[in-house]
C-alpha positions as CSV (number, residue, x, y, z in Angstrom):
1,M,9.4,14.5,-44.2
2,P,9.6,14.2,-48.4
3,I,13.9,12.9,-47.6
4,E,13.0,10.5,-45.0
5,A,10.0,9.0,-47.2
6,E,12.7,8.8,-50.0
7,K,14.8,6.8,-47.7
8,L,12.3,4.2,-47.2
9,E,12.1,2.9,-50.4
10,I,13.7,-0.4,-51.6
11,K,14.4,-1.4,-55.6
12,L,16.5,-4.4,-56.3
13,H,16.6,-6.3,-59.4
14,G,18.7,-9.0,-60.6
15,I,18.7,-13.0,-60.7
16,I,17.1,-15.7,-58.5
17,K,19.9,-18.2,-58.2
18,G,17.8,-20.5,-55.7
19,I,15.5,-20.8,-52.5
20,P,17.6,-22.0,-49.8
21,F,14.8,-21.8,-46.7
22,I,11.3,-21.2,-46.5
23,K,9.9,-20.6,-42.8
24,R,6.1,-22.1,-42.1
25,S,4.4,-20.3,-38.9
26,L,0.6,-20.8,-38.2
27,D,-0.2,-17.3,-39.6
28,E,3.1,-16.5,-42.0
29,V,5.5,-17.7,-44.5
30,E,9.1,-16.5,-44.9
31,T,11.3,-17.4,-47.9
32,L,14.7,-17.0,-47.8
33,L,15.8,-16.0,-51.7
34,E,19.1,-16.3,-52.9
35,V,19.7,-13.4,-55.5
36,Q,22.3,-12.4,-57.6
37,C,22.2,-8.2,-58.1
38,E,24.4,-5.4,-59.2
39,S,26.9,-5.0,-56.6
40,R,26.2,-0.9,-57.1
41,D,22.6,-1.5,-56.0
42,L,23.0,-3.8,-53.0
43,K,25.1,-1.4,-51.5
44,I,22.8,1.5,-52.2
45,V,19.9,-0.5,-50.8
46,E,22.5,-1.3,-47.5
47,K,23.1,2.1,-47.1
48,K,19.3,2.7,-47.3
49,I,18.6,0.4,-44.7
50,K,21.4,1.3,-42.5
51,S,19.9,4.7,-41.6
52,V,16.3,3.4,-41.0
53,E,17.3,0.4,-39.2
54,E,17.3,1.0,-36.1
55,K,14.0,3.1,-36.1
56,Y,12.2,0.7,-38.2
57,K,13.5,-2.8,-37.0
58,Y,13.8,-4.0,-40.8
59,D,16.0,-5.3,-43.1
60,P,15.4,-7.2,-45.8
61,F,18.6,-9.3,-45.9
62,D,19.7,-12.7,-44.3
63,R,23.0,-11.5,-42.2
64,L,23.8,-14.7,-41.1
65,K,25.4,-15.6,-44.2
66,V,26.9,-13.4,-46.5
67,E,28.1,-14.7,-49.8
68,E,30.9,-13.3,-51.8
69,G,30.3,-10.5,-54.3
70,S,27.1,-10.0,-55.5
71,I,25.0,-12.8,-54.2
72,R,23.0,-11.9,-51.0
73,R,20.0,-13.4,-49.5
74,L,16.9,-11.7,-49.4
75,K,14.1,-12.3,-46.9
76,F,10.7,-12.2,-48.6
77,N,7.5,-12.1,-46.6
78,G,5.6,-15.0,-48.3
79,Q,5.9,-17.9,-50.2
80,V,7.0,-18.3,-54.0
81,H,7.0,-21.5,-56.3
82,S,10.6,-23.1,-57.6
83,D,9.9,-22.2,-61.3
84,I,11.2,-19.2,-60.7
85,I,14.9,-19.7,-60.3
86,G,17.2,-18.5,-62.8
87,K,14.5,-15.7,-63.8
88,E,15.0,-11.9,-63.3
89,F,13.5,-10.5,-60.3
90,R,12.1,-7.0,-58.9
91,Y,11.9,-6.2,-55.5
92,D,10.0,-3.7,-54.3
93,A,9.2,-2.7,-50.5
94,T,8.1,0.3,-49.0
95,V,8.7,0.9,-45.1
96,M,5.8,2.5,-43.5
97,E,5.9,5.0,-40.7
98,P,5.6,2.8,-37.7
99,F,2.3,2.5,-36.5
100,A,0.6,3.3,-39.8
101,K,-2.7,1.9,-40.1
102,G,-3.3,-0.2,-43.2
103,L,-6.3,-0.5,-45.1
104,A,-8.3,-3.1,-43.1
105,G,-7.2,-0.9,-40.0
106,E,-3.8,-3.4,-38.9
107,Y,-0.4,-1.7,-38.7
108,V,1.6,-2.6,-41.3
109,L,5.5,-1.6,-41.2
110,I,6.7,-2.9,-44.7
111,N,4.5,-3.6,-47.9
112,Q,6.8,-5.8,-50.5
113,S,6.0,-6.8,-54.0
114,L,8.7,-9.4,-55.9
115,T,7.8,-9.1,-59.8
116,I,9.3,-12.1,-61.5
117,G,9.9,-11.4,-65.2
118,N,6.9,-9.8,-66.8
119,K,4.4,-12.3,-65.6
120,R,4.2,-13.1,-62.0
121,L,3.8,-10.7,-58.9
122,Y,4.1,-11.9,-55.4
123,T,3.1,-9.3,-52.8
124,S,2.8,-9.4,-49.3
125,C,3.0,-7.1,-46.3
126,I,4.7,-7.5,-42.5
127,K,2.7,-6.1,-39.5
128,R,3.6,-4.6,-36.4
129,Q,4.7,-7.6,-33.6
130,K,2.2,-7.7,-30.8
């Protein structure tokens, strides 16, 4: 199992170029971030995602529109503020075993964190769809 767990750790860093879309529903907000990362880092993350995508039904990228080069659209399950544009970021996601229970007893599938510079940290989780 250690090999499988390693595949589920997703880490990216780069610069936030824009916030093209914010989607609000009754109980959550999803923000689409336009980010610039090293192409090598993106390829590593994409390979990890492809290896678990079928099982976990998780992909942090917006595949509807892929920009040229190293600019990609990253989905974050939470709301961020426009003052983060142009700042460095670090994105970490841990994809849990399907149906793993969280601390509050809900079924958490993905824990996400978005660190902006050294100051601001956004965290969120994606829960199992009912």
